[in-house]
MDTraj code that builds the backbone (N, CA, C; nanometers):
import mdtraj as md
import numpy as np

residues = "MET GLY ARG THR VAL PRO SER TYR ARG GLN ALA LEU GLU ALA GLU ILE ASN ARG TRP GLU GLY PHE ARG LYS ALA LEU ARG GLY LYS GLU LEU GLU ALA PHE ASP ARG MET MET ASN ALA TYR ARG MET HIS ALA SER ALA GLY GLY MET ALA THR ARG THR ILE LEU ALA GLU ALA MET PHE MET SER ILE LEU LEU SER GLN GLN ILE ASP ILE LEU GLU ILE LYS GLU SER LEU GLU ARG LEU GLU LYS GLN LEU ARG GLN THR".split()
xyz = np.array([
    [3.4761, 0.9566, 0.5656],
    [3.4539, 0.8683, 0.4825],
    [3.5641, 0.7477, 0.5142],
    [3.6273, 0.6771, 0.4969],
    [3.7089, 0.5478, 0.4969],
    [3.8124, 0.5626, 0.4214],
    [3.8993, 0.4740, 0.4116],
    [4.0650, 0.4881, 0.3503],
    [4.0238, 0.4237, 0.2466],
    [4.1108, 0.5003, 0.1430],
    [4.1106, 0.4289, 0.0028],
    [4.2309, 0.3435, -0.0454],
    [4.1974, 0.2463, -0.0880],
    [4.3009, 0.1373, -0.1126],
    [4.3997, 0.1935, -0.2252],
    [4.5126, 0.1865, -0.2129],
    [4.5922, 0.2169, -0.3140],
    [4.5627, 0.1180, -0.4574],
    [4.5918, 0.1908, -0.5514],
    [4.5697, 0.0910, -0.6938],
    [4.6840, -0.0253, -0.6606],
    [4.6776, -0.0935, -0.7631],
    [4.7563, -0.1856, -0.7710],
    [4.9091, -0.1267, -0.8113],
    [4.8916, -0.0481, -0.9308],
    [4.9979, 0.0428, -0.9970],
    [5.0312, 0.1045, -0.8568],
    [4.9965, 0.1723, -0.7949],
    [5.0231, 0.2591, -0.7155],
    [5.1256, 0.1542, -0.6033],
    [5.0691, 0.0430, -0.5700],
    [5.1500, -0.0163, -0.4469],
    [5.2603, -0.1123, -0.5402],
    [5.2700, -0.1141, -0.6662],
    [5.3595, -0.1615, -0.7248],
    [5.4835, -0.0835, -0.7199],
    [5.4450, 0.0550, -0.7748],
    [5.5639, 0.1388, -0.7532],
    [5.6149, 0.1923, -0.6251],
    [5.5237, 0.1455, -0.5272],
    [5.5917, 0.1684, -0.3937],
    [5.6836, 0.0576, -0.3511],
    [5.6536, -0.1149, -0.3808],
    [5.7282, -0.1731, -0.3739],
    [5.8593, -0.1520, -0.4851],
    [5.8349, -0.0957, -0.5671],
    [5.9733, -0.0822, -0.6280],
    [6.0791, 0.0329, -0.5870],
    [6.0095, 0.1150, -0.5002],
    [6.1009, 0.2556, -0.4355],
    [6.1390, 0.1544, -0.3058],
    [6.0933, 0.0903, -0.2752],
    [6.1520, 0.0276, -0.1053],
    [6.2685, -0.0695, -0.1459],
    [6.3152, -0.0969, -0.2812],
    [6.4210, -0.1621, -0.3457],
    [6.5215, -0.0500, -0.3771],
    [6.5022, 0.0886, -0.3589],
    [6.5857, 0.1869, -0.4060],
    [6.7115, 0.1582, -0.3315],
    [6.7381, 0.0963, -0.2031],
    [6.8602, 0.0955, -0.1280],
    [6.9857, 0.0051, -0.2106],
    [6.8742, -0.1056, -0.2443],
    [6.9494, -0.2146, -0.3115],
    [7.0145, -0.1616, -0.4173],
    [6.9053, -0.0768, -0.5348],
    [6.9706, -0.0275, -0.6519],
    [7.0752, 0.0530, -0.6494],
    [7.0589, 0.1427, -0.5290],
    [7.1812, 0.2313, -0.5077],
    [7.3136, 0.1870, -0.5066],
    [7.3257, 0.0192, -0.4645],
    [7.4169, 0.0022, -0.4373],
    [7.4823, -0.0865, -0.5832],
    [7.4297, -0.1040, -0.6779],
    [7.4290, -0.1862, -0.8067],
    [7.5395, -0.0799, -0.8628],
    [7.5872, -0.1492, -0.9809],
    [7.6895, -0.0446, -1.0954],
    [7.6852, -0.1070, -1.1926],
    [7.7132, -0.0248, -1.3318],
    [7.7167, -0.0717, -1.4166],
    [7.6193, -0.1423, -1.4808],
    [7.6667, -0.2786, -1.5117],
    [7.5598, -0.3600, -1.6016],
    [7.4303, -0.4370, -1.4883],
    [7.4933, -0.4249, -1.3677],
    [7.4100, -0.4729, -1.2506],
    [7.2951, -0.3681, -1.2769],
    [7.3416, -0.2667, -1.2567],
    [7.2073, -0.1330, -1.2550],
    [7.1057, -0.1886, -1.3693],
    [7.1658, -0.1613, -1.4558],
    [7.0832, -0.1910, -1.6201],
    [7.0014, -0.3136, -1.6071],
    [7.0382, -0.4241, -1.5512],
    [6.9961, -0.5399, -1.5510],
    [6.8422, -0.4975, -1.4280],
    [6.9124, -0.4659, -1.2994],
    [6.7788, -0.4278, -1.2116],
    [6.6748, -0.3599, -1.2501],
    [6.7360, -0.2388, -1.3263],
    [6.6048, -0.1474, -1.4254],
    [6.5467, -0.2198, -1.5131],
    [6.5873, -0.3093, -1.5326],
    [6.5061, -0.4221, -1.6461],
    [6.4385, -0.4654, -1.5730],
    [6.4444, -0.5522, -1.4800],
    [6.3879, -0.6293, -1.3928],
    [6.2730, -0.5805, -1.3514],
    [6.2970, -0.4149, -1.3166],
    [6.2043, -0.3519, -1.2546],
    [6.0718, -0.3172, -1.3789],
    [6.1332, -0.3037, -1.4916],
    [6.0528, -0.2583, -1.5662],
    [5.9485, -0.4005, -1.6126],
    [6.0064, -0.4968, -1.6127],
    [5.9599, -0.6337, -1.6658],
    [5.8307, -0.6473, -1.5538],
    [5.8362, -0.5893, -1.4260],
    [5.7383, -0.5665, -1.2999],
    [5.6124, -0.5395, -1.3844],
    [5.6819, -0.3546, -1.4355],
    [5.5804, -0.3031, -1.4319],
    [5.4806, -0.2970, -1.5533],
    [5.5655, -0.3945, -1.6794],
    [5.4862, -0.4265, -1.7801],
    [5.3771, -0.5302, -1.7740],
    [5.3784, -0.6278, -1.6237],
    [5.3533, -0.7270, -1.6287],
    [5.2479, -0.6830, -1.5222],
    [5.1974, -0.5719, -1.5114],
    [5.1195, -0.5204, -1.4031],
    [4.9752, -0.5595, -1.4066],
    [4.9052, -0.5916, -1.5062],
    [4.7669, -0.6133, -1.5124],
    [4.7604, -0.7413, -1.4931],
    [4.8715, -0.8767, -1.5070],
    [4.8674, -0.9896, -1.5095],
    [4.8793, -1.0100, -1.3392],
    [4.9871, -0.9162, -1.2452],
    [4.9784, -0.9026, -1.1378],
    [4.8567, -0.8776, -1.0384],
    [4.7972, -0.7892, -1.1106],
    [4.6770, -0.7492, -1.0473],
    [4.5894, -0.8236, -1.0218],
    [4.5756, -0.9068, -1.1452],
    [4.4824, -1.0175, -1.1679],
    [4.5047, -1.1449, -1.0821],
    [4.6516, -1.1478, -1.0032],
    [4.7274, -1.2706, -0.9386],
    [4.6286, -1.2898, -0.7890],
    [4.6026, -1.1678, -0.7318],
    [4.5515, -1.1598, -0.6069],
    [4.6103, -1.2208, -0.5276],
    [4.7739, -1.1814, -0.4924],
    [4.8423, -1.2177, -0.4265],
    [4.8542, -1.1264, -0.3171],
    [4.8631, -1.1507, -0.1874],
    [4.8644, -1.0042, -0.0775],
    [5.0077, -0.9787, -0.0482],
    [5.1432, -1.0531, -0.1176],
    [5.2520, -0.9902, -0.1066],
    [5.2814, -0.9511, -0.2406],
    [5.3140, -0.8265, -0.2537],
    [5.3277, -0.7846, -0.3768],
    [5.4774, -0.8550, -0.4439],
    [5.5761, -0.8639, -0.3673],
    [5.6830, -0.9482, -0.4083],
    [5.6944, -1.0815, -0.5080],
    [5.5720, -1.1373, -0.4821],
    [5.5491, -1.2536, -0.5561],
    [5.5279, -1.2532, -0.7109],
    [5.4409, -1.1380, -0.6846],
    [5.3670, -1.0862, -0.8155],
    [5.5114, -1.0211, -0.9227],
    [5.6114, -0.9342, -0.8226],
    [5.7458, -0.8981, -0.8559],
    [5.8125, -1.0203, -0.9356],
    [5.8900, -1.1100, -0.8663],
    [5.9327, -1.2367, -0.8944],
    [5.8753, -1.2937, -0.9873],
    [5.7647, -1.3200, -1.0166],
    [5.6550, -1.3992, -1.1148],
    [5.6948, -1.2655, -1.2471],
    [5.7123, -1.1900, -1.2347],
    [5.6860, -1.1041, -1.3373],
    [5.8356, -1.0884, -1.4099],
    [5.9119, -1.0902, -1.3680],
    [6.0236, -1.1052, -1.3795],
    [6.1002, -1.2385, -1.4187],
    [6.0756, -1.3558, -1.3492],
    [6.1021, -1.4607, -1.4112],
    [6.0263, -1.4817, -1.5358],
    [5.8839, -1.4509, -1.5984],
    [5.8362, -1.4845, -1.6872],
    [5.8994, -1.3633, -1.8112],
    [5.9351, -1.2517, -1.7765],
    [6.0164, -1.1458, -1.8860],
    [6.1634, -1.2592, -1.9075],
    [6.2301, -1.3255, -1.8019],
    [6.3393, -1.3790, -1.8254],
    [6.3241, -1.4863, -1.9414],
    [6.2326, -1.5740, -1.8983],
    [6.1840, -1.6840, -1.9682],
    [6.1597, -1.6697, -2.1329],
    [6.0759, -1.5337, -2.1103],
    [6.0414, -1.5196, -2.2833],
    [6.1730, -1.4864, -2.3708],
    [6.2581, -1.3934, -2.2936],
    [6.3993, -1.4039, -2.3205],
    [6.4549, -1.5243, -2.3550],
    [6.4431, -1.5960, -2.2728],
    [6.5011, -1.7628, -2.3019],
    [6.4776, -1.8358, -2.4064],
    [6.3565, -1.8067, -2.4183],
    [6.2708, -1.8915, -2.5811],
    [6.3025, -1.7899, -2.6755],
    [6.2937, -1.6724, -2.7150],
    [6.3345, -1.5744, -2.7918],
    [6.4910, -1.6367, -2.8401],
    [6.5875, -1.6364, -2.7613],
    [6.7034, -1.6849, -2.7737],
    [6.7131, -1.8099, -2.8374],
    [6.6659, -1.8905, -2.7528],
    [6.6523, -2.0332, -2.7997],
    [6.6033, -2.0545, -2.9883],
    [6.5111, -2.0021, -2.9730],
    [6.4469, -1.9671, -3.1470],
    [6.5721, -1.9080, -3.2364],
    [6.5913, -1.8223, -3.1966],
    [6.7173, -1.7715, -3.2755],
    [6.8311, -1.8495, -3.3140],
    [6.8961, -1.9245, -3.2197],
    [6.9755, -2.0087, -3.1865],
    [6.9592, -2.0996, -3.3091],
    [6.8368, -2.1544, -3.2970],
    [6.8082, -2.2659, -3.3751],
    [6.7636, -2.2227, -3.5633],
    [6.7265, -2.1115, -3.5703],
    [6.7273, -2.0500, -3.7068],
    [6.8727, -2.0180, -3.7457],
    [6.9758, -1.9841, -3.7000],
    [7.0848, -1.9596, -3.7135],
    [7.1626, -2.1003, -3.7498],
    [7.1215, -2.2361, -3.6538],
    [7.2136, -2.3445, -3.6931],
    [7.1317, -2.4458, -3.8094],
    [6.9965, -2.4111, -3.8615],
    [6.9404, -2.4429, -3.9389],
    [6.9929, -2.3887, -4.0770],
    [7.0595, -2.2258, -4.0737],
    [7.0835, -2.1936, -4.1761],
    [7.2293, -2.2500, -4.2511],
    [7.3075, -2.2615, -4.0975],
    [7.4629, -2.3188, -4.1440],
    [7.4232, -2.4814, -4.1660],
    [7.3487, -2.5451, -4.1497],
    [7.3291, -2.6885, -4.2100],
    [7.2890, -2.6866, -4.3304],
    [7.2078, -2.5590, -4.3986],
    [7.1627, -2.5720, -4.5432],
    [7.2618, -2.5064, -4.6129],
    [7.3909, -2.4627, -4.5475],
    [7.5064, -2.3701, -4.6239],
    [7.5995, -2.5028, -4.6574],
])
top = md.Topology()
chain = top.add_chain()
for i, resn in enumerate(residues, 1):
    res = top.add_residue(resn, chain, resSeq=i)
    for name in ("N", "CA", "C"):
        top.add_atom(name, md.element.get_by_symbol(name[0]), res)
traj = md.Trajectory(xyz[None], top)
């Protein structure tokens, strides 16, 4: 039998593990932020698998950027709601 190709999720976890040395050098909020970025990568694994990129880091970075963009949009929406409430008072 030939070799089996690891699933996208297995490859994703292997890519995250390759960043462990970088992670170990982080402290406090930096470590928390790094872990959140890796979780964003995991959350978008289905989309990353569909992207058919040969370089996993490309899907990783896109997943992180997408997650940050969602956060920015939510912050903007919250700010707009607060500004609207302030104008009404």
